[in-house]
N, C-alpha and C positions, 0 to 999 in steps of 0.2 A: 853429262852424268849417266845417260843411258848406257854409254859404252862401259861404264864401270859396274854395271849390273844393278844399279839402283832404280827403283820404281817409285813414283810419287803420285798421289792423288792431286786433283786440282787445288784442294785447299792447302795441302803440303807445299805445292809449288808456289802458292801465294805467300806462304811463310818464307820460302827461300828467297823471294824477290821483293818483299814489301819495302825494304830499306832503300831501294832504288828510287822511290817516290819521296821527294823532299818534304811533302806536306805532313808526313808521319814522323813523330818523335818517339813513338813507343808501339809495341805490338803486345796484345794480350791473347793468348791461346788458352781457352778453358773448355771443359767438357768431360766426356766419358773417359774411363780408364781404357788403356790399350787402343787408343784412337790415333796414335802416330804423331801426336803433337810434340812430345818430349824430344824425340829424335830429330824431327824437322827443325824445331827450334834450335837445338844445339848445333846442328850442321850449319844452319843459316847464320847463327851468331859467330862461329869461328870463321866462316867464309867472309862475312862482312868485315870482321876485325882485321883479318890478314890482308884483305884487298885494299883497305883504306887507311891503315895505320902502320907505323913502324916505331918500335922502341917505346910503346905505351903499355899501361897496365889496364886490365879488365877484371871484373868480378864475376865469379860463377858461384851461385849461392843455392843451397838446399836447406832442408830442415836440419840436417847434420852433414858434415863433410863426408862421412861414410855413405850417406844416401846419395850425395852428388856422384861419388864414384860408382855406386851400385846402379843407380837409375839412369845416369847419363853417360859417364865416361867409359864404362865397361863396354858399351855397344858403340859409342861414337868414336873413340880414339882409334880403333883399327880402321874405320872408314876414312878418317882424316889422313891416316898414313897412306892408305891406298890411293888417295887423291894427290899424293905427293908431299904432304906436310911431314915435317920432322916434329914429333911430339915427345917431350921428355917431362916426366913428373918428378919433382923434388919433394918427396913426402915430408921431410923434416921441416920444409918451409911452407907446405900446403900450397903448392903452385905448379902450374904447367908452363914450360917454355916451349913456344911453338914458332917454327921457322918455315916460311913458304915464299918462294919467289923473291928472295932477298929481304923479306920483311920478317922481323923477329919481335914477338910481343910476349908479355907475361900475363898469365891468367891466374889470379889469386882465388883460392877456394875458401869459402866461408860457410859456417853453419848458423842458421837463424833459429836456434832452438827455443830460447826464452828471452825475457826482457833484457837480461844482462848481455845478450849477444850483440846488441847495437854497439857496445864499446869495442868489439873486435874489428869492426869495419871502419870505425871512426878514425879520421886522420888519413885514410887512403885517398889518392887522387886517381880516378878511373875515367877511361874513355868510353865505358859502357858496362852494363851489368845485366846478367841473365839470372832471374830468380825462378828456380824450379820449385814447385810446390809452394807458391807465393802465399796461398791462403792458409797454409799451416804455420807461417812465420808471424811473429809479433809485429804489430804495426810499426813500433819504434824501430825495429831492425830494417824493415822494408823502406821506411822513410829515410833512415840514415844511409842506406845503400843508394837511393835515388839522389840524395844530396851530394854524395861523393862523385857523381858524374859531372865534372866541371870542365872537362876537356872539350874544345870546340868540335862539333860534329858528334858528340856522344849521344847514345840512344839507349832505350830501356826495353827489356824483354821479360815478359811475365808469362808463366805457365802454371796452371793449377787445375785440380778437380774441384767441383762445386762443394760449397758448404751451405749453410742456411742463408736465406735472403736478407737477414739483418747483419750479415758479416760485413765488417768494415771494408774489405777489398771489393766486394760486390757493390756496396753503396758508393764508395769513393772513386773507384777506377772503372768498373765495368759499366755502371749506369752513367758515369760522366766521361766515358771514353772520347766522345767527340770533342768536348771542351778541353780535354787534356791532349788532344791531337794524337790519340792512340787508336790504332787499328785493332778492332776486336774480332777475332775469328773463333767461332764456336764449333767444336769438334764432336763427332759421333764415331762409333766404331767403324761405320761405313767409310770413313775418311782415311782408313788405314788399309792400303791394298795388300799389305803383308800379313793381315790377320785372316786366317781361314774362317769360312762360315761356321764350321763345327765349333771353333773356339768362341765365336760370337754367341752361338746358341748356348754354350756352356755357361758363359757369364749371365745370359738372360735367365737361365734355369736356376743358377745358384744364388742369385741375389733376390731380395724382396724388400718391400717397404721403402724407407728412406734410402737405404743402401742402393736399391735398384734404381730409384729415380735419380740419384746423384751420379752413381758410378756407371750405370748402363745408359740411361737416357741423357745424362749430363745436365740435369736441372738443378738450379739453386733453389732447393726446397727445404721446408722446415721438417725436422724429424719429429715423428709423433708415435705414440704407443710404445710397445715393448722394444727394448734395445736389440735383443736377439729373437726377433719375432719369428724367425724361421725354425727355431728349436722348440720342439714339443717334448717336455720331460717324459710324458707317458709313452710317447712313440720313440724318442731318440736316446733315452738313457740306456747305457750298455750294461750287459752282464759282465761282472768282473771275472777275468780269466783266473783260473786256479793256480797256474804256474807258467813257466816259460818267460819270465821277466829277465831282461839283461841289464837293466839299470834302474836306479831309484833316485827321485828328487823330492824335495818338500817345498811348497810355497806357503808363505805366512804373512797374513795381515794382522798386525799387532794392535791390541786395544786394551786399555785399562778401564776407562769409563765406557767406551764403545765396545762391542763384541770383538773377540779375536777369532780368526778363522785360519786353520792350517789344512793344506791338502797334501796327501801322499800320492805321488805319481810314479807309475811303473811303465817301463818301455818294453813292449812286446810286438815283434814283427812290424816295426815302423810306426806303431801307434802308442801314444802316451795315455795311459788310463789313470784317471783319478779314482783310485780303488778304495781309499778310506779318507776320513776327514776328522778334524777336531774343531768344535765350535763352542765358544763360551760367552755367554751374555751376563756381564756382572750385574746389570740392573735386575734381570730376572732372578739371578742367583742370590742377590743381596749381599755380595761380597766381591771386592776386587782381588785379583790374583797378582802375585809378585813375579818379577822376571824369572826368578829361580823356579817358581811353580810352573810357569808357562814352559820353561826349558824342560822340566820333567814331563809335562804333557807331550811336548814334541818328541822326546825320547821314546815315550810309550807308543806314539803314533809310528815312529820309525820301526819299532818292534825288533831291534837287533839287526836290521838290514843295513847294508853298506850304502849310505846316502852320498851321492856324488856331490850335491850341494844343496844348501837351503837358501831359497830366494826370499828376501825379507823386505818389507816396507822400509824404504831408506830413512824415514824419520825415526825409526825405533833404535836409536843409537845404543841405549843401555842393554836392550834385549839382544842386539847383534853381538855386543861384547860378551854377554853371558854365554851365548851359544858357542862363540869362538873359544872361550875358556874351557868349554866342555868337549872340545875337539871337533866341532862341526866346521865344515868349509862353508862360509857364509858369503853371499854376494848381495849387494844392494840392488833392489829391483828398479827397473825403469818405470817411473810413475807417470809417464805421459798418458793421460786418460784417453784422448781422442785416437792416438795411434794404437794404444793398447786395445781399444774396442775393435778397431779395424782388423788388427792382427788376430785377436781372439776369434772374431767372426769367421775370418778366412780359415783358420786352423780347424774350427769346428765343422765348417762346411766340407773341408777337404778330408775330414775323418782322421786327421793327424793327432787330434785331441779328443778324448771321449770321457764323459762323466758317467760313472757307474751308479747303479740303482741304490747302492748303500749310502751314497753321499746325499742324504736328504736335505741338508741345509743349503748346499750349492744348488740343487734342483729347485728347491723352494724359492731361492733368491732369483734364479735365472728366469723364472716364470713371472716375477714381479718387477723386474729391473726395467724402468721406464725412462723415457726422455722427458725433459722439461726445458723450456727456454729461459736462459739467464743472460740478460743483456743481449749482446749480438750473437751469442753462440748457443747451440743446442748442447746440453750436457745431461748426463744421467742423473736422475733424482738421487740425492744423498740420503737414502733410506733403504735399509735391508740390502746393503751392498758390500758387505765385508768379505763374503765368499767370492763375490764378483771381483773384488780387488785382488784377492790372492790368485784367482783364476787368470786375471789380466797379467799379474806379475809373472806367472809361469809362462804364459803365451809369449810375452815380450822376451823373456830369457831364451825360450826355444827359438824364436826368430833370430836372436843374436847369434845362436849356434850357426845358422845358415850364413849370416853375414860374415862371421869369422872364417868359415870354411871357404867362402868365395874370394876373400882378399888376403888371407894370411900369407900366401906365397909372395905377394907383392910387397907386403908390409916390411919384410926384412931388408929390402933394398932402399937405400937412401935416394937413389935416382933410377927411374925406370924409363926405358924407351919402349913405347907401346908398338 
């Protein structure tokens, strides 16, 4: 492989060859972000499958199928082709057909987003499965994927960044790796020879608290204190630009008994500014507002601007319909809390999202938004979080823009040769 221009650390080389030892039935690679584990796992998985099987099916799983393509296949598929493999993606069927040295196998793509996802993989017969971001998937989905591997010689491949120490995957797989005959390899950024030191330093500088311990140090640690502990409202709140905006959007967390929070966002020179907001607490006001009244409030917030779209709490069906009847383009927000917090934190750190000083309720909530432990997971406390919800909706929608930009050209083809 050195002749192909690929360089690997000692730990990555262990990933590439672990399956040659018959005592191991699974491999677990966990640890820091950008540590090189995902690429090494993917390359090893496809080499193993094509070397030992012909005419079989395998599973490649991520939080979503889009994340599998983005996080794994976009980088891996060109390398597989350079190594001599023919890789064809049939998007309508969510599979890859891979041919190498006379062996042809099918790799089915699955998304383990929520509890209902287990039904998607049920019934498949697999010779092996790779689970990327395993700690972000429901236990039911992971266990169903493992149960599908009934072909003789099948093996399991797990890859993830750390969560809290009470997480079921840490308790059931990492702590019990030996009895499950699983090789556990813990990665740090130093295990990725392709990562320059200046990038390592940037990650160390940009993360703090639980994010730092999990994503930079690779520790399974409990989250404590403020969710966005790196953001100081007094220091980091922005001055709202007076003009120069090229696009406008609104994010909305709808509430009748609970408060409602709307944010007006303007794009200027690559930065989305939360320039104004609306916040209504029916308990404090002593009166609930109707969908029509909230729609009028949102129209006043828009202030006659051309709003590209309104990103709304997906559970607010009647409010969404009211807005659509008034001519707004409405999209249902992605309400994944853990992913949303990660994305929001990254966008705030990168300076792609800015909260302006006039948005007092959002700044108040971000200073009080704290973690608490609920069962096996660390979750944000459900108190004073309504502006945090609409902020998260906006961030996830903005991240979706980048995802669409990266894959729209491929999506039009029913079959792609990488």
